[in-house]
Biotite code that builds the C-alpha atoms (Angstrom):
import biotite.structure as struc

atoms = struc.array([
    struc.Atom([-13.497, -8.655, -14.931], chain_id="A", res_id=1, res_name="MET", atom_name="CA", element="C"),
    struc.Atom([-13.475, -7.960, -11.232], chain_id="A", res_id=2, res_name="SER", atom_name="CA", element="C"),
    struc.Atom([-11.450, -5.292, -9.467], chain_id="A", res_id=3, res_name="ILE", atom_name="CA", element="C"),
    struc.Atom([-10.141, -5.643, -5.925], chain_id="A", res_id=4, res_name="THR", atom_name="CA", element="C"),
    struc.Atom([-8.604, -2.811, -3.962], chain_id="A", res_id=5, res_name="HIS", atom_name="CA", element="C"),
    struc.Atom([-6.844, -2.502, -0.652], chain_id="A", res_id=6, res_name="GLY", atom_name="CA", element="C"),
    struc.Atom([-4.301, -0.768, 1.520], chain_id="A", res_id=7, res_name="GLN", atom_name="CA", element="C"),
    struc.Atom([-1.228, -1.868, 3.413], chain_id="A", res_id=8, res_name="ALA", atom_name="CA", element="C"),
    struc.Atom([1.118, -0.202, 5.874], chain_id="A", res_id=9, res_name="THR", atom_name="CA", element="C"),
    struc.Atom([4.715, -1.171, 5.190], chain_id="A", res_id=10, res_name="VAL", atom_name="CA", element="C"),
    struc.Atom([7.193, -1.198, 8.094], chain_id="A", res_id=11, res_name="THR", atom_name="CA", element="C"),
    struc.Atom([10.939, -1.633, 8.633], chain_id="A", res_id=12, res_name="THR", atom_name="CA", element="C"),
    struc.Atom([10.698, -5.412, 8.333], chain_id="A", res_id=13, res_name="SER", atom_name="CA", element="C"),
    struc.Atom([9.399, -7.311, 5.309], chain_id="A", res_id=14, res_name="ALA", atom_name="CA", element="C"),
    struc.Atom([5.647, -6.643, 5.351], chain_id="A", res_id=15, res_name="THR", atom_name="CA", element="C"),
    struc.Atom([3.155, -8.798, 3.441], chain_id="A", res_id=16, res_name="LEU", atom_name="CA", element="C"),
    struc.Atom([1.142, -6.617, 1.064], chain_id="A", res_id=17, res_name="ILE", atom_name="CA", element="C"),
    struc.Atom([-0.846, -9.209, -0.899], chain_id="A", res_id=18, res_name="TYR", atom_name="CA", element="C"),
    struc.Atom([-1.012, -12.919, -1.790], chain_id="A", res_id=19, res_name="VAL", atom_name="CA", element="C"),
    struc.Atom([-2.660, -14.096, -5.001], chain_id="A", res_id=20, res_name="ASN", atom_name="CA", element="C"),
    struc.Atom([-5.064, -16.876, -3.970], chain_id="A", res_id=21, res_name="HIS", atom_name="CA", element="C"),
    struc.Atom([-7.175, -16.560, -7.124], chain_id="A", res_id=22, res_name="SER", atom_name="CA", element="C"),
    struc.Atom([-5.799, -19.523, -9.079], chain_id="A", res_id=23, res_name="GLY", atom_name="CA", element="C"),
    struc.Atom([-5.008, -17.292, -12.066], chain_id="A", res_id=24, res_name="SER", atom_name="CA", element="C"),
    struc.Atom([-2.531, -14.553, -12.945], chain_id="A", res_id=25, res_name="VAL", atom_name="CA", element="C"),
    struc.Atom([-3.491, -11.121, -11.579], chain_id="A", res_id=26, res_name="GLN", atom_name="CA", element="C"),
    struc.Atom([-2.234, -7.651, -12.441], chain_id="A", res_id=27, res_name="GLN", atom_name="CA", element="C"),
    struc.Atom([-1.658, -5.456, -9.383], chain_id="A", res_id=28, res_name="MET", atom_name="CA", element="C"),
    struc.Atom([-1.128, -1.685, -9.517], chain_id="A", res_id=29, res_name="HIS", atom_name="CA", element="C"),
    struc.Atom([0.662, -0.220, -6.482], chain_id="A", res_id=30, res_name="VAL", atom_name="CA", element="C"),
    struc.Atom([0.759, 3.440, -5.370], chain_id="A", res_id=31, res_name="HIS", atom_name="CA", element="C"),
    struc.Atom([2.723, 5.124, -2.568], chain_id="A", res_id=32, res_name="ALA", atom_name="CA", element="C"),
    struc.Atom([1.452, 8.509, -1.389], chain_id="A", res_id=33, res_name="ALA", atom_name="CA", element="C"),
    struc.Atom([3.408, 11.627, -2.316], chain_id="A", res_id=34, res_name="THR", atom_name="CA", element="C"),
    struc.Atom([5.599, 12.993, 0.461], chain_id="A", res_id=35, res_name="GLY", atom_name="CA", element="C"),
    struc.Atom([6.377, 9.713, 2.154], chain_id="A", res_id=36, res_name="GLY", atom_name="CA", element="C"),
    struc.Atom([9.225, 7.223, 1.941], chain_id="A", res_id=37, res_name="GLN", atom_name="CA", element="C"),
    struc.Atom([10.460, 5.015, -0.858], chain_id="A", res_id=38, res_name="THR", atom_name="CA", element="C"),
    struc.Atom([9.078, 1.497, -0.498], chain_id="A", res_id=39, res_name="VAL", atom_name="CA", element="C"),
    struc.Atom([11.180, -1.452, -1.651], chain_id="A", res_id=40, res_name="TYR", atom_name="CA", element="C"),
    struc.Atom([9.150, -4.335, -3.096], chain_id="A", res_id=41, res_name="LEU", atom_name="CA", element="C"),
    struc.Atom([10.050, -8.012, -3.469], chain_id="A", res_id=42, res_name="GLY", atom_name="CA", element="C"),
    struc.Atom([9.638, -11.447, -1.917], chain_id="A", res_id=43, res_name="GLY", atom_name="CA", element="C"),
    struc.Atom([9.481, -12.427, 1.765], chain_id="A", res_id=44, res_name="PRO", atom_name="CA", element="C"),
    struc.Atom([13.156, -11.631, 2.388], chain_id="A", res_id=45, res_name="GLY", atom_name="CA", element="C"),
    struc.Atom([13.114, -8.208, 0.712], chain_id="A", res_id=46, res_name="VAL", atom_name="CA", element="C"),
    struc.Atom([15.592, -5.614, 2.018], chain_id="A", res_id=47, res_name="LEU", atom_name="CA", element="C"),
    struc.Atom([16.031, -1.915, 1.337], chain_id="A", res_id=48, res_name="THR", atom_name="CA", element="C"),
    struc.Atom([19.286, -2.827, -0.415], chain_id="A", res_id=49, res_name="THR", atom_name="CA", element="C"),
    struc.Atom([17.820, -5.282, -2.917], chain_id="A", res_id=50, res_name="ASP", atom_name="CA", element="C"),
    struc.Atom([14.115, -4.541, -3.379], chain_id="A", res_id=51, res_name="GLY", atom_name="CA", element="C"),
    struc.Atom([12.513, -2.830, -6.361], chain_id="A", res_id=52, res_name="PHE", atom_name="CA", element="C"),
    struc.Atom([12.201, 0.852, -5.404], chain_id="A", res_id=53, res_name="ALA", atom_name="CA", element="C"),
    struc.Atom([8.735, 2.405, -5.530], chain_id="A", res_id=54, res_name="LEU", atom_name="CA", element="C"),
    struc.Atom([9.274, 6.131, -5.076], chain_id="A", res_id=55, res_name="SER", atom_name="CA", element="C"),
    struc.Atom([6.511, 8.096, -3.402], chain_id="A", res_id=56, res_name="THR", atom_name="CA", element="C"),
    struc.Atom([3.996, 9.541, -5.778], chain_id="A", res_id=57, res_name="GLY", atom_name="CA", element="C"),
    struc.Atom([4.566, 6.877, -8.458], chain_id="A", res_id=58, res_name="ASP", atom_name="CA", element="C"),
    struc.Atom([1.169, 6.724, -10.085], chain_id="A", res_id=59, res_name="LYS", atom_name="CA", element="C"),
    struc.Atom([1.060, 3.192, -11.415], chain_id="A", res_id=60, res_name="ASP", atom_name="CA", element="C"),
    struc.Atom([3.564, 0.431, -10.765], chain_id="A", res_id=61, res_name="LEU", atom_name="CA", element="C"),
    struc.Atom([2.198, -2.725, -12.395], chain_id="A", res_id=62, res_name="PRO", atom_name="CA", element="C"),
    struc.Atom([3.113, -6.058, -10.775], chain_id="A", res_id=63, res_name="VAL", atom_name="CA", element="C"),
    struc.Atom([2.137, -9.401, -12.303], chain_id="A", res_id=64, res_name="LEU", atom_name="CA", element="C"),
    struc.Atom([1.273, -12.000, -9.647], chain_id="A", res_id=65, res_name="LEU", atom_name="CA", element="C"),
    struc.Atom([0.972, -15.680, -10.528], chain_id="A", res_id=66, res_name="HIS", atom_name="CA", element="C"),
    struc.Atom([-1.110, -18.026, -8.333], chain_id="A", res_id=67, res_name="PRO", atom_name="CA", element="C"),
    struc.Atom([0.276, -18.151, -4.777], chain_id="A", res_id=68, res_name="ASN", atom_name="CA", element="C"),
    struc.Atom([2.764, -15.327, -5.455], chain_id="A", res_id=69, res_name="ASP", atom_name="CA", element="C"),
    struc.Atom([3.164, -12.918, -2.548], chain_id="A", res_id=70, res_name="ALA", atom_name="CA", element="C"),
    struc.Atom([4.304, -9.296, -2.663], chain_id="A", res_id=71, res_name="LEU", atom_name="CA", element="C"),
    struc.Atom([6.203, -7.839, 0.292], chain_id="A", res_id=72, res_name="TYR", atom_name="CA", element="C"),
    struc.Atom([7.498, -4.358, 1.015], chain_id="A", res_id=73, res_name="GLY", atom_name="CA", element="C"),
    struc.Atom([9.936, -2.667, 3.389], chain_id="A", res_id=74, res_name="ILE", atom_name="CA", element="C"),
    struc.Atom([10.958, 0.913, 4.245], chain_id="A", res_id=75, res_name="VAL", atom_name="CA", element="C"),
    struc.Atom([14.111, 2.327, 5.844], chain_id="A", res_id=76, res_name="SER", atom_name="CA", element="C"),
    struc.Atom([12.394, 4.041, 8.801], chain_id="A", res_id=77, res_name="ALA", atom_name="CA", element="C"),
    struc.Atom([8.941, 4.282, 10.442], chain_id="A", res_id=78, res_name="THR", atom_name="CA", element="C"),
    struc.Atom([6.071, 3.269, 8.124], chain_id="A", res_id=79, res_name="THR", atom_name="CA", element="C"),
    struc.Atom([4.583, 4.057, 4.710], chain_id="A", res_id=80, res_name="GLN", atom_name="CA", element="C"),
    struc.Atom([1.009, 3.514, 3.535], chain_id="A", res_id=81, res_name="ASP", atom_name="CA", element="C"),
    struc.Atom([0.347, 1.967, 0.128], chain_id="A", res_id=82, res_name="LEU", atom_name="CA", element="C"),
    struc.Atom([-2.799, 1.482, -1.859], chain_id="A", res_id=83, res_name="SER", atom_name="CA", element="C"),
    struc.Atom([-3.376, -1.024, -4.639], chain_id="A", res_id=84, res_name="TYR", atom_name="CA", element="C"),
    struc.Atom([-5.909, -2.312, -7.118], chain_id="A", res_id=85, res_name="ILE", atom_name="CA", element="C"),
    struc.Atom([-5.986, -5.767, -8.678], chain_id="A", res_id=86, res_name="ILE", atom_name="CA", element="C"),
    struc.Atom([-7.512, -6.483, -12.047], chain_id="A", res_id=87, res_name="THR", atom_name="CA", element="C"),
])
């Protein structure tokens, strides 16, 4: 098994976090730092009104990504840093 890690800064428009180019299903674990903003996750058209809410400080939000799936995020104001690992 290989593990990939990375970071993304989510803004007030749908921000690409990761695309699965591996050819197989990948499990992604997303973390937003404590003290920041809630990040809303979804597809390329994600909005703060319809995305899956990732509250700051959530320790482990698992996301299953199939080949060519892309995960996007958005915040209500300014920016929010995320970190992730992929297994």
